[in-house]
C-alpha positions in Angstrom: 74.3 116.3 138.7 75.5 112.9 137.6 76.7 112.0 141.1 73.2 112.9 142.5 71.5 110.7 139.9 73.4 107.7 141.2 73.2 108.6 144.8 69.5 109.3 145.3 68.6 105.7 145.5 70.0 102.5 147.0 70.8 99.2 145.3 72.3 95.8 146.2 76.0 95.6 147.0 76.8 93.6 143.9 75.8 96.5 141.7 78.1 99.1 143.4 81.0 98.4 141.1 79.2 98.8 137.8 77.5 101.9 139.0 80.8 103.4 140.0 82.4 102.6 136.7 79.4 104.0 134.7 79.4 107.1 136.9 83.1 107.8 136.3 82.7 107.3 132.5 79.7 109.6 132.4 81.6 112.3 134.3 84.5 112.2 131.9 82.7 111.7 128.5 79.0 112.4 128.6 78.7 114.8 131.6 76.7 117.4 129.6 74.2 114.8 128.5 72.3 114.5 131.8 69.2 113.4 130.1 71.0 110.2 129.1 71.8 109.4 132.7 68.3 110.2 133.8 66.8 107.9 131.1 69.2 105.2 132.0 68.3 105.6 135.7 64.5 105.5 135.1 64.7 102.6 132.8 67.1 100.3 134.7 67.7 101.4 138.3 64.3 101.7 139.8 62.7 99.4 142.2 59.9 98.7 139.7 62.3 97.5 137.2 64.7 95.5 139.3 62.5 94.7 142.2 64.9 95.8 144.9 62.4 96.8 147.7 60.4 93.7 148.2 58.1 93.3 151.3 59.5 91.1 154.1 58.6 87.4 153.9 59.2 84.6 156.3 59.7 80.8 156.2 60.5 78.5 153.4 58.5 80.5 150.9 60.6 83.6 151.8 63.8 81.7 151.2 62.5 80.6 147.7 61.4 84.1 146.9 64.7 85.6 148.1 66.6 83.0 146.0 64.5 84.1 143.0 65.1 87.7 143.8 68.8 87.1 143.9 68.7 85.3 140.5 66.6 88.0 139.1 69.1 90.6 140.3 72.0 88.7 138.7 70.1 88.5 135.4 69.4 92.2 135.5 73.0 92.9 136.4 74.2 91.1 133.3 71.8 93.2 131.2 73.2 96.4 132.9 76.8 95.4 132.3 76.0 94.6 128.7 74.2 97.9 128.1 77.0 99.9 129.8 79.6 98.1 127.6 77.6 98.9 124.5 77.2 102.5 125.5 80.9 102.9 126.3 82.0 101.2 123.1 79.6 103.4 121.1 80.9 106.5 122.7 84.6 105.5 122.2 83.9 104.6 118.6 82.2 107.9 117.9 85.0 109.8 119.5 87.6 107.8 117.6 85.9 108.2 114.3 85.3 111.9 114.9 88.9 112.5 115.9 90.2 110.6 112.9 88.1 112.4 110.4 88.6 115.8 112.0 85.0 116.3 112.9 85.6 116.5 116.7 88.0 118.8 118.5 88.2 116.7 121.7 91.9 116.3 121.6 93.0 119.2 119.3 94.3 122.5 120.6 91.8 125.3 119.9 91.8 127.5 116.9 92.8 131.1 117.3 90.5 133.6 115.5 91.9 137.0 114.7 89.8 139.7 113.2 91.1 141.0 109.8 88.8 143.8 108.8 85.6 142.1 107.5 87.3 138.8 107.3 89.3 136.6 109.8 92.6 134.9 110.1 92.1 131.4 111.5 95.3 130.2 113.1 95.7 126.5 113.4 98.4 125.5 115.9 100.5 122.4 115.5 98.2 119.4 116.0 95.2 121.6 115.4 92.1 120.6 113.5 92.6 121.9 109.9 89.3 120.4 108.7 87.4 122.3 111.4 89.1 125.5 110.3 88.2 124.9 106.6 84.6 124.1 107.6 84.2 127.4 109.5 86.0 129.7 107.1 84.1 132.3 105.1 84.8 134.3 102.0 88.2 136.1 102.1 89.3 134.3 105.3 92.9 133.2 105.8 93.7 129.9 107.4 97.2 130.1 108.7 99.2 126.9 109.4 102.4 126.9 111.4 105.5 126.7 109.2 107.2 123.4 109.8 104.1 121.8 111.4 102.3 118.8 109.9 98.5 118.5 109.5 97.0 115.2 108.6 94.5 114.8 105.8 92.2 113.8 104.1 91.1 117.5 104.1 87.8 117.8 102.2 87.1 121.2 100.8 83.3 121.7 101.2 80.9 123.3 98.8 79.6 126.5 100.5 78.5 129.9 99.3 81.9 131.6 99.0 82.4 134.6 96.8 86.1 135.1 97.5 89.0 132.8 98.1 89.7 131.1 101.4 93.5 131.0 101.5 95.2 128.2 103.3 98.8 129.3 103.8 102.0 128.8 105.8 102.7 131.3 108.5 106.0 132.0 106.6 104.3 132.4 103.2 105.4 136.0 103.0 109.0 134.8 102.8 108.1 133.0 99.6 108.1 135.8 97.0 105.1 136.1 94.7 105.7 135.0 91.2 108.9 133.1 92.0 109.1 129.3 91.8 109.8 127.5 95.0 112.0 124.4 95.6 112.8 121.8 98.2 115.3 124.1 99.9 112.4 126.3 101.0 110.4 123.4 102.6 111.2 124.7 106.1 109.1 127.8 105.3 106.1 125.6 104.5 103.4 123.8 106.5 102.8 120.2 105.7 99.5 118.6 104.8 99.8 114.8 104.8 98.0 112.2 102.8 97.0 109.3 105.0 95.8 105.7 104.5 95.7 105.8 100.7 93.6 108.9 100.6 94.5 112.3 99.1 96.0 115.0 101.4 93.3 117.3 100.0 90.2 116.6 98.0 87.0 118.4 97.1 83.3 118.0 97.6 81.2 118.3 94.4 80.9 121.9 93.5 83.5 123.1 96.0 85.0 126.4 95.0 87.3 129.3 96.0 90.1 127.7 97.9 93.8 128.6 97.5 96.9 127.0 99.0 100.1 129.0 99.4 103.4 127.7 100.8 102.2 124.1 101.5 104.3 120.9 101.4 102.0 118.0 100.3 103.2 114.5 100.9 102.0 111.1 102.2 102.7 110.2 105.8 103.6 106.6 105.0 104.6 104.2 102.3 101.0 103.2 101.6 99.8 103.6 98.0 98.3 107.0 97.2 96.4 107.5 93.9 96.3 111.3 93.9 98.3 113.3 96.4 95.9 116.2 95.7 92.7 115.7 93.9 90.5 118.6 92.7 87.5 117.0 91.2 84.3 115.1 91.7 82.9 111.9 90.2 80.0 113.7 88.4 78.5 113.7 85.0 77.2 117.3 85.5 79.4 120.2 84.6 77.6 122.3 87.3 79.0 120.0 90.0 82.6 120.3 88.9 84.7 122.0 91.6 86.1 125.3 90.5 88.2 128.3 91.4 91.0 126.3 93.1 94.7 127.3 93.3 98.0 125.9 94.4 100.8 128.5 94.6 104.4 128.3 95.8 104.0 124.8 97.1 106.0 121.5 97.1 104.5 118.2 96.2 106.4 114.9 96.5 105.9 111.2 97.4 106.9 109.5 100.6 110.5 108.3 100.7 109.3 104.8 100.0 106.0 103.4 98.6 104.1 104.6 95.5 102.2 107.8 94.8 100.8 107.6 91.4 100.0 111.3 90.7 100.9 114.7 92.1 97.7 116.5 91.2 94.5 115.2 89.8 93.1 118.3 88.1 89.5 117.6 87.2 88.3 121.1 88.1 87.6 124.3 86.3 89.0 127.8 86.7 92.0 126.3 88.5 95.7 127.4 88.7 98.9 125.6 89.6 101.8 128.0 89.7 105.3 128.7 91.0 105.4 125.2 92.5 107.8 122.2 92.7 106.3 118.8 91.8 108.9 116.0 92.0 109.4 112.2 92.3 106.2 110.9 90.6 107.9 108.1 88.7 107.6 104.4 89.6 108.1 101.0 88.1 105.0 99.6 86.2 102.9 102.6 87.2 101.3 105.1 84.9 102.4 108.1 86.9 101.9 111.8 86.2 102.9 115.1 87.9 99.6 116.6 86.8 96.7 115.0 85.0 93.2 116.0 84.2 90.6 113.9 82.3 87.1 115.1 83.2 85.7 118.5 83.7 89.1 120.3 83.5 88.3 123.7 82.1 90.0 127.1 82.2 93.2 125.7 83.6 96.5 127.5 84.0 99.7 125.6 84.8 102.4 128.3 85.0 106.1 128.5 86.1 106.3 125.1 87.8 109.0 122.4 88.0 107.3 119.1 87.2 108.5 115.5 87.2 106.4 112.6 86.1 107.2 109.0 84.9 104.7 108.1 82.2 103.8 111.7 81.6 104.8 114.9 83.3 101.6 116.6 82.3 98.6 114.9 80.6 95.0 115.7 79.7 92.8 112.8 78.8 93.5 109.2 79.5 90.2 108.2 81.0 86.7 108.6 79.5 84.6 111.6 80.7 80.9 111.0 81.0 80.0 113.4 78.2 81.5 115.9 75.7 80.8 118.8 78.0 83.5 117.4 80.4 86.3 117.2 77.8 89.4 119.1 79.2 89.3 122.5 77.6 90.8 126.0 77.6 94.2 125.1 79.1 97.3 127.2 79.3 100.6 125.6 80.1 103.4 128.2 80.2 106.9 128.6 81.5 107.3 125.2 83.2 110.3 122.9 83.4 109.3 119.3 82.6 112.0 116.9 83.6 112.7 113.2 84.0 115.7 112.3 86.2 118.3 110.0 84.5 118.3 107.8 87.6 114.7 106.7 86.6 116.0 104.7 83.7 115.2 101.1 84.2 113.4 101.9 87.5 110.3 103.8 86.4 107.8 103.5 83.5 108.6 106.4 81.2 106.9 107.7 78.1 106.7 111.4 77.3 106.9 114.8 78.9 103.6 116.2 77.6 100.6 114.4 76.3 97.1 115.2 75.1 94.5 112.4 74.5 91.3 114.4 74.7 91.4 118.2 74.9 90.2 121.4 73.2 91.8 124.8 73.0 95.2 124.2 74.6 98.2 126.6 74.6 101.6 125.0 75.4 104.0 127.9 75.3 107.5 128.7 76.5 108.2 125.5 78.4 111.5 123.7 78.9 111.2 120.0 78.2 114.2 117.9 79.3 115.0 114.2 79.3 112.2 112.3 77.6 114.0 109.1 78.2 111.4 106.6 77.1 109.6 108.1 74.2 108.6 111.3 72.4 108.9 114.7 74.0 105.3 115.5 73.1 102.5 113.1 72.2 99.3 114.4 70.6 97.0 111.4 70.1 93.2 111.3 70.1 92.1 108.5 72.4 88.7 107.2 73.3 90.6 105.6 76.1 88.1 103.0 77.5 85.8 102.9 74.5 83.0 104.8 76.2 83.7 108.3 74.8 83.4 108.3 71.0 83.2 112.2 71.2 86.9 112.2 72.2 88.9 114.7 70.2 91.9 117.1 70.1 91.1 120.5 68.7 92.8 124.0 68.5 96.2 123.3 70.0 99.2 125.6 69.9 102.7 124.3 70.7 105.0 127.3 70.5 108.3 128.8 71.7 109.3 125.6 73.7 112.8 124.3 74.2 113.1 120.5 74.1 116.4 118.9 75.0 117.4 115.2 75.0 114.4 113.2 74.0 114.2 109.8 72.4 111.8 111.2 69.8 110.2 114.4 68.8 106.5 114.9 68.4 104.1 112.0 67.9 100.7 112.8 66.3 97.8 110.4 65.9 94.8 112.2 64.4 92.2 109.6 65.2 92.0 106.7 67.6 93.1 103.4 66.0 91.3 101.3 68.6 87.9 102.8 69.4 85.7 105.3 67.5 86.7 108.9 68.0 86.6 112.3 66.4 89.4 113.6 64.2 92.2 116.0 65.4 91.7 119.5 64.0 93.8 122.7 64.0 97.2 121.9 65.5 100.0 124.4 65.2 103.6 123.6 66.1 105.6 126.8 65.8 109.0 128.2 66.7 110.3 125.4 68.9 114.0 124.6 69.4 114.7 120.8 69.7 118.2 119.6 70.5 119.5 116.1 70.9 116.4 114.4 69.7 117.5 110.7 69.7 121.2 111.6 69.6 122.0 110.5 73.2 119.2 107.9 73.4 119.9 105.2 70.8 116.8 103.2 71.7 114.6 106.1 70.4 113.6 106.6 66.8 114.9 110.1 66.8 112.2 111.4 64.4 111.1 115.0 64.4 107.4 114.2 63.5 105.5 110.9 63.5 102.0 111.3 62.1 98.8 109.6 61.0 95.5 111.3 60.1 94.3 114.7 61.4 93.2 117.9 59.7 94.6 121.5 59.5 98.1 120.9 60.9 100.8 123.5 60.5 104.4 122.9 61.6 106.6 125.9 61.0 109.8 127.7 62.0 111.2 125.0 64.2 114.9 124.1 64.5 115.4 120.4 65.1 118.7 118.6 65.7 117.5 115.0 65.4 119.0 111.6 64.7 116.0 110.1 62.8 113.5 110.9 60.1 112.3 114.3 59.3 108.8 112.7 59.4 107.5 109.2 59.7 104.1 109.1 58.0 101.8 106.0 58.5 98.2 105.1 58.2 95.9 107.7 56.7 97.6 110.8 55.5 96.7 114.0 57.3 94.6 116.6 55.4 95.7 120.2 55.0 99.1 119.4 56.5 102.0 121.8 55.9 105.6 121.6 57.1 107.4 124.8 56.2 110.3 127.1 57.1 112.0 124.5 59.5 115.6 123.5 59.9 115.8 119.7 60.3 118.4 117.0 60.0 117.7 114.7 57.0 119.5 111.6 58.4 119.2 108.3 56.5 115.6 108.3 55.3 114.3 111.9 55.3 110.6 111.9 54.9 109.4 108.3 55.3 106.0 106.7 54.6 104.6 109.0 52.0 103.5 107.1 48.9 105.2 109.6 46.5 107.0 112.4 48.4 108.5 113.9 45.2 105.0 114.4 43.6 103.2 117.7 43.6 101.2 116.4 46.5 104.4 115.9 48.4 105.6 119.4 47.4 102.5 120.9 48.9 103.2 119.3 52.3 106.9 120.2 52.7 107.9 123.7 51.7 110.9 126.0 52.1 112.7 123.9 54.8 116.5 123.7 55.3 117.5 120.0 55.5 120.9 119.1 56.7 122.5 116.1 55.0 124.3 115.1 58.1 124.7 111.5 57.1 126.2 112.3 53.7 123.4 110.4 51.9 123.9 110.2 48.1 121.7 112.7 46.3 119.8 109.9 44.6 118.7 108.5 48.0 117.6 111.8 49.6 113.9 111.8 50.4 112.2 115.1 50.2 110.4 117.1 47.6 111.5 120.1 45.5 111.1 123.5 47.0 113.3 122.8 50.0 117.0 123.6 50.7 119.7 120.9 51.3 123.0 121.7 53.0 125.9 119.4 53.6 126.7 120.4 57.1 125.2 122.4 60.0 128.0 124.9 59.6 126.6 125.8 56.2 123.5 127.4 57.6 125.0 130.3 59.4 124.0 130.1 63.0 125.0 132.7 65.5 127.0 130.4 67.8 126.2 126.7 67.5 129.0 125.8 70.0 127.0 127.6 72.6 123.6 126.2 71.5 122.6 129.5 69.9 120.9 128.3 66.7 119.4 131.6 65.6 120.4 132.7 62.1 123.3 135.1 62.0 122.8 138.4 60.2 125.0 137.2 57.3 123.3 133.8 56.9 122.1 133.4 53.3 118.8 132.1 54.7 118.2 135.2 56.8 114.7 136.5 56.0 113.9 133.7 53.6 110.9 132.4 55.4 107.3 133.3 54.9 106.6 137.0 55.0 110.3 137.8 55.3 110.7 135.9 58.6 113.8 133.8 59.3 113.7 130.1 58.6 113.9 128.0 61.8 113.4 129.1 65.4 114.4 132.4 66.9 114.7 131.0 70.4 117.9 131.7 72.3 118.9 128.6 74.4 121.2 130.6 76.7 118.5 133.0 77.6 115.9 130.3 78.1 114.9 130.0 81.8 114.2 126.5 83.1 
């Protein structure tokens, strides 16, 4: 049809070339849009417009008129060329942008749709358009990516009426056993989704929900700075617009081999799970990096059975002000993870702690292995109205239990109220049955304390075993209220309990009860700093551990402290180091 449009009229010779070019372009790019060609023809290539079919004239007047006609044709030709160039450039730009963003499938191999009962398996071949697959997927569908193939982001998960998960998985996901943590050695079984041009590999539209990733390797495709490798969240003050029901399972997240990626997962979503995954390499010089961080809208979160590296913090909640109190991170379970900082990062990455809360409610941190807090405390619990715009910031109802902490500069740092901006007061913190080994011992730049604390209410620290090189507790600022430290085993070191105005008073006795304190520095009795109602031993061997040479610091059946804790429980932790899985 296009050829007929151009051939059903005649025009001057000098216009042949531009007509030919435009015809070829139209046949290749806009062939289906015949109405465009027809409108172009009617507007520009008719005798009424260009004046091609003039009546014959003679004499000098005819020469003048022919000269004018020639000039007029040249002017019109210039207009035609300009319009064609604009049209061609517009089409090229549209195609380029559509291809870049994944909206067009012009150059992508087609998707393969396979019926799967009432749902479908959408197979995306290497080089295929993952965004198009995500956009067309319905509840319960599986989007299958070829193992070993790379798909370029930014993939935006849209908000649509899903009632069941859309699963985006590797074609070899079945070879990654459910419930088992993956590692880099299994990367060849995964499909890659790449972050590009400083954008996330995957992000969410406001309110997006019900998407699950299984067996995916997330990484940048270049050394360009990436803020979040994966970002589940939306810049919204409305809880109803927070993305929800999102999962990452058996996946591998890491930076590019050069350049900076600040964060593995930005987790500003609700009803979200990160499990059985391997998150490594997020530590860089002069960068506040995290493996996982959530600060606004994070609710009903589960982080389970992952290996996680992070420079400043491996996992953190808080750190930036949410728009209102309804968006405070809440109802968070962190269980069975290995949080680790490589020794090679010393002097090369900004390092603080392994786990930090700045603004959170109802958090359970249970059964995790924390290793190598090389630049600060293993755990930091500090209320922070980070930027001064969230005076409702708080930390409430936190349980830290059954964790193994090895090789940290310091133990647990607690700040019950922001000392910079207005905030609420920390309430109801329980630290129970944790085993802490080499706290400050191998990192002489750290203070080596078990607890550092100021302010807060309703804090119980009980049944922990702590082999530390610094103070039992460093107390500063306002004293916490309803604060009890009981049934723990702790090294006394040089200063014991430091910072209390009168630790040997009845008030001091009410705070520290029934602990076993090891006088490992041979401090004279007159210089010991702890109240009555606690035990003091001269050496760790006097306690009666099962096998301290093998890091088994449970009380042996014949220990004189066996069953001497509250309600007949043992003093100290009952965790078995040897049986603790990383």
